[in-house]
C-alpha positions as CSV (number, residue, x, y, z in Angstrom):
1,M,0.0,0.0,0.0
2,K,1.3,3.4,-0.9
3,K,2.3,5.7,2.0
4,F,0.7,9.1,1.3
5,T,1.0,12.1,3.7
6,D,-1.2,15.1,4.2
7,Y,-0.3,17.8,1.8
8,T,-1.0,21.6,1.7
9,F,0.0,23.6,-1.3
10,Q,-0.3,27.4,-1.3
11,M,1.9,28.9,-3.9
12,N,0.8,32.6,-3.6
13,T,3.6,34.0,-5.7
14,E,2.3,35.7,-8.9
15,I,4.8,34.6,-11.6
16,V,5.1,36.9,-14.7
17,F,7.4,35.0,-17.1
18,G,8.9,36.1,-20.4
19,I,10.9,38.7,-22.2
20,G,10.5,42.2,-20.6
21,A,8.7,40.8,-17.5
22,E,10.8,43.1,-15.3
23,K,9.2,46.2,-16.9
24,K,6.0,45.4,-15.0
25,V,7.6,46.0,-11.6
26,A,6.0,49.3,-10.7
27,G,2.4,48.1,-11.3
28,L,3.0,45.0,-9.3
29,V,4.6,46.9,-6.4
30,Q,1.5,49.1,-6.3
31,K,-0.8,46.1,-6.6
32,Y,0.6,44.6,-3.5
33,G,0.5,47.7,-1.5
34,G,4.0,49.1,-1.8
35,G,4.2,52.7,-0.7
36,K,7.9,53.0,-0.1
37,V,10.3,50.3,-1.4
38,M,13.7,49.0,-0.3
39,F,15.5,47.8,-3.4
40,V,17.8,45.0,-2.4
41,Y,20.6,43.7,-4.7
42,G,24.1,42.4,-4.8
43,G,26.9,43.8,-6.9
44,D,27.2,45.6,-10.2
45,S,25.8,42.7,-12.3
46,I,22.2,44.1,-12.3
47,K,23.6,47.4,-13.5
48,N,25.7,45.8,-16.2
49,I,22.6,44.1,-17.7
50,G,20.5,47.2,-17.5
51,L,18.1,45.8,-14.9
52,Y,19.0,48.5,-12.3
53,D,18.1,51.3,-14.7
54,T,14.9,49.5,-15.7
55,V,13.7,49.0,-12.1
56,T,14.7,52.4,-10.8
57,G,13.3,54.1,-13.9
58,A,10.0,52.3,-13.5
59,L,9.7,53.2,-9.9
60,D,10.5,56.9,-10.6
61,E,8.0,57.1,-13.4
62,A,5.3,55.7,-11.1
63,S,6.4,58.1,-8.4
64,I,7.1,55.2,-6.0
65,P,9.8,56.4,-3.5
66,F,12.6,53.9,-2.8
67,V,15.8,53.4,-0.9
68,E,18.6,51.1,-2.0
69,L,20.4,48.3,-0.2
70,G,23.2,47.1,-2.5
71,G,26.1,44.9,-1.7
72,V,24.5,41.6,-0.6
73,L,27.2,38.9,-0.7
74,P,26.8,35.3,-1.8
75,N,26.0,33.2,1.3
76,P,24.3,36.3,2.8
77,R,25.3,37.5,6.2
78,R,23.3,38.2,9.3
79,S,25.3,41.3,9.9
80,F,24.2,42.7,6.6
81,V,20.5,41.9,7.4
82,E,21.0,44.0,10.6
83,K,22.3,46.9,8.5
84,G,19.4,46.6,6.1
85,L,16.8,46.3,8.9
86,E,18.1,49.5,10.5
87,L,17.9,51.4,7.2
88,A,14.4,50.0,6.5
89,V,13.1,51.1,9.9
90,F,14.6,54.6,9.5
91,E,13.2,55.0,6.0
92,K,9.8,53.6,7.0
93,V,9.9,51.0,4.2
94,D,6.7,48.9,3.6
95,F,7.8,46.8,0.6
96,L,11.0,44.8,-0.2
97,L,12.1,44.4,-3.8
98,A,15.0,42.0,-4.4
99,A,16.9,41.5,-7.7
100,G,19.6,38.9,-8.3
101,G,20.0,35.4,-6.9
102,G,18.9,33.7,-3.8
103,S,21.1,35.9,-1.5
104,P,19.4,39.3,-2.1
105,I,16.0,37.6,-2.1
106,D,16.7,35.7,1.2
107,T,18.0,38.9,2.7
108,A,14.9,40.8,1.7
109,K,12.7,38.0,3.2
110,T,14.5,38.2,6.5
111,I,14.3,42.0,6.7
112,G,10.6,41.8,5.9
113,A,10.0,39.4,8.7
114,G,12.0,41.5,11.0
115,L,10.1,44.7,10.2
116,A,6.9,43.0,11.1
117,H,8.2,41.8,14.5
118,G,9.9,44.8,16.0
119,G,13.3,43.9,14.5
120,D,13.4,40.4,16.1
121,Y,13.9,38.2,13.0
122,W,16.5,35.8,14.5
123,Q,13.8,34.1,16.6
124,F,12.6,32.5,13.3
125,Y,15.9,30.9,12.6
126,K,15.6,29.4,16.1
127,G,12.2,27.8,15.4
128,A,9.6,30.5,16.1
129,E,6.9,31.1,13.5
130,P,6.3,34.6,12.1
131,R,2.8,36.1,12.5
132,A,3.2,38.6,9.7
133,T,5.8,40.0,7.2
134,I,6.4,43.0,4.9
135,P,5.7,41.9,1.3
136,V,8.6,40.9,-0.9
137,G,8.8,41.0,-4.7
138,A,11.6,39.3,-6.6
139,I,13.4,39.6,-9.9
140,P,15.7,36.6,-10.3
141,T,18.8,37.0,-12.5
142,I,20.0,33.4,-12.2
143,A,18.3,30.0,-12.3
144,A,19.4,28.4,-9.0
145,A,18.0,28.8,-5.5
146,G,14.4,29.3,-6.5
147,S,13.9,31.7,-3.6
148,E,11.7,33.8,-5.9
149,A,8.9,31.4,-5.3
150,S,9.9,29.5,-2.2
151,C,8.9,29.9,1.5
152,G,12.5,29.5,2.7
153,S,15.4,31.7,3.6
154,V,19.0,30.9,4.4
155,I,21.4,33.3,6.2
156,V,25.0,32.8,7.5
157,D,25.2,33.7,11.2
158,D,28.5,35.7,11.1
159,M,27.7,37.3,14.4
160,E,27.6,34.4,16.8
161,T,27.9,30.8,15.6
162,G,29.4,31.0,12.1
163,R,26.7,28.5,11.0
164,K,24.5,28.7,8.0
165,C,20.9,28.8,9.3
166,S,17.5,28.6,7.6
167,F,13.8,28.9,8.3
168,A,10.7,28.4,6.2
169,H,7.2,29.7,6.4
170,N,4.6,30.4,3.8
171,L,4.3,34.1,4.9
172,I,7.7,35.0,3.6
173,R,7.0,33.6,0.1
174,P,7.4,36.5,-2.4
175,V,4.1,38.1,-3.6
176,F,5.4,38.2,-7.1
177,A,8.4,37.0,-9.3
178,L,9.3,38.7,-12.5
179,M,11.1,36.1,-14.5
180,N,12.8,37.1,-17.8
181,P,15.3,34.4,-19.0
182,E,17.2,37.0,-20.9
183,L,18.4,38.4,-17.6
184,T,20.4,35.2,-17.1
185,Y,22.4,35.4,-20.3
186,T,25.4,36.9,-18.6
187,V,25.6,34.4,-15.8
188,P,29.2,32.9,-16.1
189,P,29.5,29.2,-16.9
190,Y,30.6,28.1,-13.5
191,Q,27.6,29.9,-11.8
192,T,25.3,28.4,-14.4
193,G,26.5,25.0,-13.5
194,A,26.3,25.7,-9.8
195,G,22.8,27.0,-10.2
196,A,21.7,23.9,-12.1
197,T,23.1,21.7,-9.5
198,D,21.2,23.6,-6.8
199,I,18.0,23.1,-8.7
200,F,18.7,19.4,-9.1
201,A,19.4,19.1,-5.4
202,H,16.1,20.8,-4.5
203,V,14.3,18.1,-6.5
204,C,16.4,15.4,-4.9
205,S,15.3,16.5,-1.4
206,R,11.7,15.8,-2.5
207,Y,12.5,12.6,-4.4
208,F,14.4,10.8,-1.7
209,I,11.7,10.7,0.8
210,D,9.9,8.1,3.0
211,A,6.5,8.4,1.3
212,D,5.2,7.5,-2.1
213,C,3.2,9.4,-4.7
214,Y,3.3,8.2,-8.3
215,L,2.4,11.6,-9.7
216,G,4.9,13.3,-7.4
217,D,7.6,11.0,-8.7
218,L,6.8,11.9,-12.3
219,Y,6.9,15.6,-11.5
220,C,10.3,15.2,-9.9
221,E,11.8,13.0,-12.6
222,S,10.6,15.3,-15.4
223,T,12.1,18.3,-13.6
224,M,15.4,16.6,-13.1
225,R,15.5,15.5,-16.7
226,A,14.9,19.0,-17.9
227,V,17.8,20.3,-15.8
228,V,20.1,17.4,-17.0
229,K,19.1,18.3,-20.6
230,Y,19.4,22.0,-20.6
231,A,22.2,22.8,-18.1
232,P,24.9,21.7,-20.5
233,V,23.3,23.8,-23.3
234,A,23.2,26.9,-21.2
235,Y,26.8,26.2,-20.0
236,V,28.2,26.3,-23.6
237,S,25.6,28.6,-25.2
238,P,24.7,31.2,-22.6
239,S,22.3,33.1,-24.9
240,D,20.2,30.1,-25.7
241,Y,16.8,31.3,-24.7
242,E,15.1,27.9,-24.6
243,A,17.8,26.5,-22.3
244,R,17.7,29.5,-20.0
245,A,13.9,29.5,-19.9
246,E,13.7,25.8,-19.0
247,L,16.2,26.2,-16.2
248,M,14.5,29.3,-14.9
249,L,11.2,27.5,-14.7
250,A,12.8,24.4,-13.2
251,G,14.4,26.6,-10.5
252,A,11.2,28.1,-9.4
253,F,9.1,25.0,-9.5
254,A,11.7,22.8,-7.9
255,H,11.4,24.8,-4.7
256,N,7.9,26.2,-4.6
257,D,6.6,23.0,-2.9
258,L,4.7,21.6,-5.9
259,L,7.0,18.6,-5.9
260,N,6.1,17.8,-2.3
261,L,2.9,16.5,-3.8
262,G,1.4,13.7,-1.7
263,R,4.4,13.3,0.5
264,Y,5.2,16.1,2.8
265,T,7.5,14.8,5.6
266,K,10.7,15.8,7.4
267,N,12.3,12.4,6.6
268,R,13.5,13.5,3.2
269,G,16.8,14.4,1.4
270,G,19.9,15.1,3.4
271,E,22.1,16.6,0.7
272,H,21.4,20.2,1.9
273,G,22.1,19.4,5.5
274,L,25.5,17.9,4.4
275,E,26.4,20.9,2.3
276,K,25.0,23.9,4.3
277,Q,28.0,24.3,6.6
278,L,30.4,23.6,3.8
279,S,29.5,26.8,1.9
280,G,28.7,28.6,5.1
281,F,32.2,28.1,6.6
282,Y,34.3,28.0,3.5
283,D,32.2,30.6,1.5
284,T,32.1,28.3,-1.6
285,A,29.3,28.4,-4.1
286,H,26.3,26.4,-2.6
287,G,25.8,24.5,-5.9
288,A,29.4,23.6,-6.1
289,G,29.3,22.2,-2.6
290,L,26.2,20.2,-3.5
291,A,28.0,18.8,-6.6
292,V,30.7,17.4,-4.2
293,V,28.4,15.9,-1.5
294,M,25.5,14.6,-3.5
295,P,27.2,11.7,-5.4
296,A,29.0,10.7,-2.2
297,W,25.7,10.8,-0.2
298,L,24.0,8.6,-2.9
299,Q,26.9,6.2,-2.7
300,Y,26.6,6.0,1.0
301,I,22.9,5.1,0.6
302,V,23.7,2.3,-1.8
303,N,26.5,0.9,0.4
304,N,24.7,1.2,3.8
305,G,21.0,1.7,3.2
306,S,18.1,-0.8,2.9
307,E,17.2,-2.6,-0.3
308,A,14.4,-0.1,-0.8
309,Q,16.7,2.9,-0.3
310,A,19.2,1.5,-2.8
311,A,16.4,0.9,-5.2
312,R,15.5,4.5,-5.0
313,V,19.0,5.5,-6.1
314,A,18.7,2.9,-8.9
315,R,15.5,4.5,-10.0
316,L,17.1,7.9,-10.2
317,G,19.8,6.5,-12.4
318,I,17.3,4.7,-14.7
319,K,14.6,7.4,-14.9
320,V,16.8,10.5,-15.0
321,F,20.2,9.4,-16.4
322,D,19.0,6.6,-18.6
323,A,21.1,4.0,-16.9
324,P,20.2,0.4,-18.0
325,D,17.2,-1.1,-16.1
326,T,18.7,-4.3,-14.8
327,A,17.6,-6.7,-12.1
328,D,20.8,-5.9,-10.2
329,L,19.8,-2.8,-8.3
330,V,23.2,-2.1,-6.9
331,N,24.8,-2.1,-10.4
332,A,22.0,0.1,-11.7
333,A,22.4,2.5,-8.8
334,N,26.2,2.7,-9.2
335,E,25.9,3.3,-13.0
336,G,23.4,6.1,-12.2
337,I,25.9,7.7,-9.8
338,R,28.6,7.4,-12.4
339,R,26.5,9.2,-15.0
340,F,25.5,11.8,-12.4
341,R,29.2,12.6,-11.8
342,A,29.8,12.8,-15.6
343,W,26.9,15.2,-16.0
344,L,28.3,17.4,-13.1
345,K,31.7,17.4,-14.7
346,S,30.1,18.4,-18.1
347,I,28.8,21.6,-16.5
348,G,32.1,22.5,-14.8
349,M,31.3,21.4,-11.3
350,P,33.9,20.1,-8.8
351,L,33.6,16.5,-7.6
352,T,36.0,16.6,-4.6
353,L,36.6,18.6,-1.5
354,K,40.1,19.2,-2.7
355,E,38.7,21.0,-5.7
356,L,36.8,23.3,-3.4
357,G,40.0,24.0,-1.4
358,V,38.9,22.0,1.6
359,P,41.8,19.9,3.1
360,D,41.2,16.3,4.2
361,T,42.3,17.3,7.7
362,D,39.1,19.4,8.0
363,I,36.7,16.5,7.5
364,D,36.1,15.8,11.2
365,G,35.4,19.4,11.9
366,L,33.2,19.7,8.9
367,A,31.2,16.7,10.1
368,I,30.8,18.1,13.6
369,R,29.6,21.5,12.2
370,S,27.1,19.8,9.9
371,L,25.6,17.9,12.9
372,G,25.8,20.8,15.4
373,G,28.0,18.6,17.6
374,K,29.6,15.2,17.5
375,D,26.5,13.5,19.0
376,G,24.1,15.1,16.6
377,V,22.0,13.3,13.9
378,L,21.2,14.7,10.5
379,Q,17.6,13.7,9.7
380,G,16.6,12.8,6.2
381,F,16.0,9.9,3.8
382,M,18.6,8.1,5.9
383,P,19.4,9.4,9.4
384,L,23.2,10.3,9.5
385,D,25.3,10.3,12.6
386,F,28.9,11.5,12.9
387,K,30.4,8.2,11.6
388,A,28.1,8.3,8.5
389,V,28.7,12.0,7.8
390,R,32.4,11.6,8.2
391,E,32.3,8.6,5.8
392,I,30.4,10.7,3.2
393,F,32.8,13.5,3.3
394,S,35.7,11.0,3.1
395,Y,34.1,9.7,-0.2
396,S,34.3,13.3,-1.4
397,A,37.9,13.9,-0.3
398,S,39.8,13.2,-3.5
């Protein structure tokens, strides 16, 4: 008998997709009640592609006052959120508009939650639930984190623990996402590959799960196949609209909870828990870290998991990477992992900790940080203790 779980889907993000979508920003800010905007972004990339001028020009033309918060770093910092929150309070901001990748969008989400709770946003990263938020709009410029339609946010706690922390709640999901694939044409090949890997991982976290849903499996497998097909195209032909559009759609729908269909449970995935402290501590690209840990994690499942868990890895290989469908599940699983590694290499991703600049001598410390202590357990498709996490990182060493 199939094991279904209760499932709630509330994707309240209005997605405007296509060429020139960003030009509709002023009307949508007004639609969702924006009276004074904080425009959140990273570096000069949005200026180089003309997005900055488009957005500020549209806001000016509509007589919507705004204040800027530029300079968000990859793996966004809590200290920067503090700076943005202080400015938002001073300027009496009532709408957050983020342009760029997941880092500016997650920063905006956190500031919005903080504004609605007297500045106390960190309570949500410790488990409290928000009661309200200031609305956030998003204009993604890379297909990757999917934060433009997700209910999650990830911030590096550079003020206390040094750990990468996250929280999720439907209230912080952006009210709109303006998605123009042309805005991703200038994303460098390495970041294109890292973004595609992040998308793939978001689907994996919903595919490796202790519940069953036939339709959910098909959604997941089709999304992963789209990423596998189009990431190499975008990697070598950055101005291929079809490839960029498919990846942008996959990024948003991999992480907007649609793929949780029929099986919402905490006992899922594990790859993000393994990677989170890697990029948080070493400041590496999140997708690149995932490329290192995911094949090793899958190999650990094959070597140490139950027959059903190994069969799940085999199904990934067969359905997504076209590995031969044989009676020997272990061989099918291993062939799928081999093909997965080859695909990652084809989009310029590292496969070892060494390639990320992480020495073998750091493996024990990395495992402890991932678990929050040597006695911790990383929950997921397979619960992972210190010995298991250390073994996975050892597979990734070289």
